[in-house]
VMD Tcl script that draws the C-alpha trace (Angstrom):
set ca {
  {-5.10 -8.42 -5.81}
  {-4.82 -4.94 -3.92}
  {-4.90 -4.66 -0.54}
  {-7.76 -2.50 1.57}
  {-6.79 -1.21 4.84}
  {-9.32 1.11 6.52}
  {-8.45 2.79 9.60}
  {-10.92 3.59 12.18}
  {-11.80 5.13 15.84}
  {-15.01 3.38 16.65}
  {-17.32 3.46 13.76}
  {-15.53 6.99 12.35}
  {-13.62 6.38 9.30}
  {-10.13 8.12 9.85}
  {-8.33 6.86 6.76}
  {-8.16 4.36 3.80}
  {-5.22 3.01 2.25}
  {-4.92 1.28 -0.95}
  {-2.04 -1.27 -1.82}
  {-1.22 -2.64 -4.84}
  {1.98 -4.42 -6.71}
  {3.77 -2.38 -9.56}
  {6.03 -5.08 -10.29}
  {7.33 -8.23 -9.12}
  {6.45 -12.08 -8.04}
  {4.43 -14.20 -5.72}
  {7.29 -16.34 -4.82}
  {8.28 -15.71 -0.72}
  {11.88 -13.93 -1.26}
  {10.39 -11.76 -4.15}
  {11.52 -8.13 -3.38}
  {8.02 -6.49 -5.02}
  {7.47 -2.45 -5.81}
  {4.05 -1.60 -4.32}
  {2.50 1.58 -3.97}
  {0.16 2.84 -1.79}
  {-2.54 5.40 -2.24}
  {-4.81 7.34 0.36}
  {-8.55 8.23 -0.21}
  {-10.89 6.19 -2.82}
  {-9.89 3.34 -4.61}
  {-8.15 3.99 -7.98}
  {-9.38 3.12 -10.91}
  {-6.97 4.01 -13.19}
  {-3.48 3.27 -14.04}
  {-2.65 7.20 -13.41}
  {-4.64 7.59 -9.83}
  {-2.42 4.41 -9.02}
  {0.91 5.81 -9.93}
  {-0.20 9.19 -7.98}
  {0.90 7.16 -5.05}
  {3.27 6.62 -2.78}
  {6.03 3.91 -4.36}
  {7.95 1.67 -1.68}
  {9.49 -1.79 -1.59}
  {8.30 -4.92 0.14}
  {9.67 -8.66 0.34}
  {6.17 -11.07 -0.74}
  {7.01 -13.22 2.12}
  {6.84 -11.35 4.67}
  {3.17 -11.05 4.67}
  {0.26 -8.50 4.35}
  {0.96 -6.48 7.80}
  {4.08 -6.01 7.13}
  {3.49 -4.58 3.67}
  {0.81 -2.07 5.37}
  {3.60 -1.28 7.81}
  {5.81 -0.21 5.34}
  {2.94 1.42 3.30}
  {2.48 3.36 6.26}
  {6.29 4.50 6.88}
  {6.41 5.36 3.29}
  {3.63 7.65 3.15}
  {5.01 9.16 6.86}
  {8.36 9.43 4.88}
  {6.94 11.25 1.74}
  {5.40 13.73 3.75}
  {8.19 14.47 5.76}
}
mol new
graphics top color blue
foreach p $ca { graphics top sphere $p radius 0.5 }
foreach p [lrange $ca 0 end-1] q [lrange $ca 1 end] { graphics top cylinder $p $q radius 0.2 }
display resetview
């Protein structure tokens, strides 16, 4: 199930991120492949594949997953 993250200043929406697991499992030590997409929620596999890929250890939790997504996007922009 994807993570959906809104970044706001007060009520003003700045960014919306959608994070989905591309491959891997749900055991705490699973190192999984994820993809992050900014903007509208992806509705097809091709829209997901246009996102930025990264890896994350499942057991590190959702906040760490979001931080890694933002870092991957930053590195992709550089």
